[in-house]
C-alpha positions in Angstrom: 63.2 -4.4 51.9 60.8 -3.1 49.4 61.3 -6.3 47.1 60.4 -8.4 50.3 57.3 -6.5 50.9 56.3 -6.6 47.2 57.0 -10.4 47.2 54.8 -11.0 50.2 51.9 -8.8 48.9 52.2 -10.6 45.4 51.8 -14.0 47.6 48.9 -12.5 49.5 47.3 -11.4 46.4 47.5 -14.7 44.7 46.0 -16.4 47.9 43.2 -14.0 48.0 42.6 -14.7 44.2 42.6 -18.5 44.9 40.2 -18.2 47.9 38.0 -15.7 46.1 37.8 -18.1 43.0 37.0 -21.1 45.1 34.2 -19.5 47.0 32.8 -18.1 43.8 32.8 -21.6 42.5 31.2 -23.1 45.3 28.4 -20.6 45.3 27.8 -20.9 41.7 27.8 -24.7 41.7 25.3 -24.9 44.6 22.9 -22.8 42.5 23.7 -24.7 39.2 22.8 -27.9 40.9 19.4 -26.8 41.9 18.8 -26.4 38.2 19.6 -29.9 37.5 22.7 -29.2 35.2 25.1 -32.0 34.6 28.5 -32.2 36.3 30.3 -31.7 32.8 28.2 -28.6 31.9 28.8 -27.2 35.5 32.4 -27.8 35.0 32.7 -26.1 31.7 30.3 -23.1 32.6 30.0 -22.4 36.4 33.2 -23.8 37.6 35.3 -22.9 34.5 34.1 -19.2 34.6 34.5 -19.0 38.4 38.2 -20.4 38.3 38.9 -17.9 35.4 37.8 -14.9 37.4 41.4 -14.6 39.0 42.7 -14.1 35.5 39.8 -11.8 34.7 40.5 -9.6 37.7 44.1 -9.6 37.0 43.8 -8.7 33.4 41.4 -6.0 34.1 43.8 -4.4 36.8 46.6 -4.7 34.1 44.6 -3.3 31.1 46.2 -0.4 29.4 49.6 0.4 30.7 50.6 -3.2 31.7 48.7 -5.0 28.7 51.8 -7.5 28.2 50.8 -9.0 31.6 47.3 -9.8 30.0 48.8 -11.7 27.1 51.3 -13.5 29.3 48.7 -14.4 31.9 46.3 -15.9 29.3 48.8 -17.9 27.4 50.6 -18.9 30.6 47.4 -19.9 32.3 46.2 -22.0 29.4 49.7 -23.9 29.4 49.5 -24.3 33.2 46.0 -25.5 33.0 47.0 -28.5 30.8 50.7 -28.9 31.9 50.4 -28.3 35.7 46.7 -29.0 36.5 45.8 -32.0 34.2 49.3 -33.2 34.6 49.2 -33.4 38.4 45.4 -34.4 38.5 46.2 -37.4 36.1 49.2 -38.4 38.2 46.9 -38.7 41.4 44.3 -40.7 39.6 43.7 -41.5 35.8 41.1 -39.1 34.3 38.3 -40.6 32.3 37.4 -38.3 29.3 33.8 -38.4 27.7 33.6 -38.8 24.1 31.7 -35.5 23.9 34.6 -33.6 25.3 37.1 -35.2 22.9 35.0 -34.7 19.8 33.4 -31.2 20.5 34.9 -29.3 23.6 38.6 -30.0 22.8 38.5 -29.1 19.1 36.6 -25.8 20.1 39.3 -25.0 22.6 41.8 -25.5 19.8 39.9 -23.3 17.4 39.6 -20.6 19.8 43.4 -20.9 20.2 43.9 -20.5 16.6 41.6 -17.5 16.5 43.8 -15.8 19.0 46.9 -16.5 16.9 45.2 -15.2 13.8 44.1 -11.7 15.2 47.7 -11.4 16.7 49.3 -11.6 13.1 49.2 -7.8 12.6 51.1 -7.2 16.0 48.1 -6.0 18.1 45.0 -7.5 19.4 42.8 -4.3 19.1 39.6 -3.1 20.4 37.9 -4.6 17.4 39.5 -7.8 17.8 38.2 -7.8 21.5 34.6 -7.5 20.1 35.2 -10.6 17.7 36.4 -12.5 20.9 33.4 -11.4 22.9 31.1 -12.4 20.2 32.6 -15.7 20.0 32.1 -15.8 23.9 28.4 -15.1 23.2 28.2 -17.9 20.6 29.9 -20.5 23.1 27.6 -19.5 25.9 24.5 -20.1 23.7 26.2 -23.5 22.7 26.7 -24.5 26.3 23.2 -23.1 27.4 21.5 -25.2 24.6 23.4 -28.4 26.0 22.5 -27.7 29.4 18.9 -27.4 28.7 19.0 -30.5 26.7 20.6 -32.5 29.3 18.1 -31.0 31.9 15.3 -32.3 29.8 16.7 -35.7 29.5 17.6 -36.1 33.2 14.6 -34.5 34.8 14.3 -35.4 38.2 11.7 -35.1 41.1 11.6 -31.5 42.5 10.1 -32.5 45.7 12.0 -31.1 48.8 13.9 -28.8 46.6 11.7 -25.7 47.2 12.0 -26.1 50.9 15.9 -25.7 51.0 16.1 -23.5 47.8 15.9 -20.1 49.6 18.6 -21.0 52.3 20.9 -22.4 49.4 20.5 -19.3 47.5 21.2 -17.0 50.3 24.2 -19.0 51.3 25.5 -19.1 47.7 24.9 -15.3 47.3 27.1 -14.8 50.3 30.0 -17.0 48.9 29.9 -15.3 45.6 29.8 -11.9 47.0 32.8 -12.6 49.4 34.5 -14.2 46.4 34.2 -11.2 44.2 35.6 -8.8 47.0 38.6 -11.1 47.3 39.1 -11.3 43.6 39.1 -7.6 43.3 41.6 -6.9 46.1 43.8 -9.7 45.4 44.1 -8.5 41.6 45.3 -5.2 42.6 47.9 -6.7 45.2 49.0 -9.2 42.6 49.4 -7.2 39.6 50.8 -4.2 41.1 53.5 -5.8 43.1 54.3 -8.4 40.3 55.2 -5.3 38.2 57.5 -4.1 40.9 59.2 -7.4 41.0 59.5 -7.6 37.3 61.3 -4.3 37.2 63.5 -4.9 40.2 64.8 -8.3 38.6 65.0 -7.0 35.3 62.3 -9.4 34.0 59.7 -8.4 31.2 56.1 -8.1 32.2 55.3 -10.7 29.7 57.7 -13.2 31.5 55.9 -12.3 34.9 52.5 -12.9 33.3 53.6 -16.0 31.8 55.0 -17.7 35.0 54.2 -16.0 38.3 50.8 -14.5 37.7 49.8 -17.5 35.3 50.7 -20.2 38.0 49.0 -18.0 40.7 45.9 -17.5 38.8 45.7 -21.2 37.7 45.7 -22.3 41.4 41.9 -22.2 41.7 41.6 -24.5 38.7 44.3 -26.9 40.3 42.5 -26.9 43.7 39.1 -27.4 42.3 40.0 -30.1 39.8 41.8 -32.0 42.5 38.9 -31.8 44.9 36.4 -32.7 42.3 38.6 -35.8 41.1 39.0 -36.9 44.7 35.2 -36.9 45.0 34.9 -39.0 41.8 33.7 -36.1 39.6 36.4 -36.2 36.9 34.0 -34.8 34.4 33.9 -31.4 36.4 37.8 -31.6 36.6 38.5 -31.9 33.0 35.5 -29.7 32.0 36.9 -27.1 34.2 40.1 -26.9 32.5 38.7 -27.0 28.9 36.2 -24.4 29.8 38.6 -22.2 31.5 40.9 -22.3 28.5 38.3 -21.2 26.3 37.0 -18.3 28.6 40.5 -17.2 29.1 40.8 -16.3 25.4 37.3 -15.3 24.5 36.2 -13.5 27.8 39.5 -12.4 29.4 41.4 -11.3 26.2 38.3 -10.1 24.8 37.6 -7.7 27.8 41.3 -6.7 27.9 41.6 -5.9 24.4 38.2 -3.8 24.5 39.5 -1.7 27.5 42.6 -0.7 25.6 44.2 -3.1 23.1 47.0 -5.5 23.8 50.5 -5.1 21.9 52.0 -8.6 20.6 55.7 -9.2 20.4 57.2 -11.4 17.9 58.7 -13.8 20.4 55.0 -14.6 21.7 54.5 -17.1 18.9 56.9 -19.6 20.6 54.5 -19.5 23.6 51.5 -19.8 21.2 53.0 -22.9 19.6 53.7 -24.4 23.1 50.0 -23.7 24.1 48.6 -25.5 20.9 51.0 -28.6 21.6 49.8 -29.0 25.0 46.2 -28.6 24.0 46.7 -31.1 21.1 48.3 -33.6 23.6 44.9 -34.1 25.2 43.6 -35.7 22.0 45.9 -38.7 22.8 43.1 -39.9 24.9 40.8 -39.9 21.9 41.1 -43.9 21.5 41.1 -44.9 25.1 38.9 -42.1 26.7 41.5 -41.9 29.7 44.3 -39.4 30.5 46.8 -41.9 32.4 49.4 -41.4 34.8 52.2 -41.7 32.1 50.5 -38.9 30.3 50.1 -37.0 33.5 53.9 -37.3 34.2 54.8 -36.3 30.6 52.6 -33.1 30.9 54.0 -32.3 34.3 57.7 -32.5 33.2 56.9 -30.8 29.9 55.5 -27.7 32.0 58.5 -27.7 34.3 60.7 -27.6 31.2 58.8 -24.9 29.8 59.0 -22.8 32.9 62.9 -23.2 33.1 63.2 -22.3 29.3 61.0 -19.1 29.9 63.0 -17.8 32.7 66.4 -18.2 31.1 65.5 -17.4 27.4 
């Protein structure tokens, strides 16, 4: 009975994380659009940050005693974002990827992933390492802010009628953001606490739970947001969301998790690191055509399912 209750509460927590992340994104995007920021930059900043908040909330809740969940959640989420989210999205409709993303943002994502591996070599991601990651987050935020300001200057639009509706937009957006934060907080507590109970009951390690159940659950906002954006024709938001989320997962979430208490690194995690890099590198296949097509989407989805099966039974 206790297992059933914990399973139900875990699902409830994941649902709350999804809705919380979605509403936080909706509020943030509405405000961002008023400042005339491009869809790609919105996808890489407001949307990516918003859809990464479930991972952040879950990781803060797991900090300290359950730090293995943090590392598993981040690696698993980054793999799920490419394999599950981009894979499914590309199956629905081929994804057009801008040259800027291929030449700048994807290499940044790969560089950040390699940085995570580098600071893991001594077997622990220390509080000092966390400070380094957060410093990297500051640099990336500065880079995206400069890019946003440049695009805003290049695509300046008529601001008439904006002032008339601005207050209502801000009020509604602030409400969505507030509700989203509350749902994320409560959902994180339910998800982590009950996932730990399930892990112990089934003899699974907390890292495995983080790599699979929590990683998939906290990646659902990315999946939902990307599919909605793509169906509306905004593939730049969908792809930017994934790349931005993967960068934030490492720099922000691991950074905060490490600063709060350090994260131990087991030797077997390097296999998962390698898979994360391979999935990220696969996106560069679109370098020539600028499109992630259905065959690539199918390959990513199948690869992700295979990864899940191996992870559970290894």
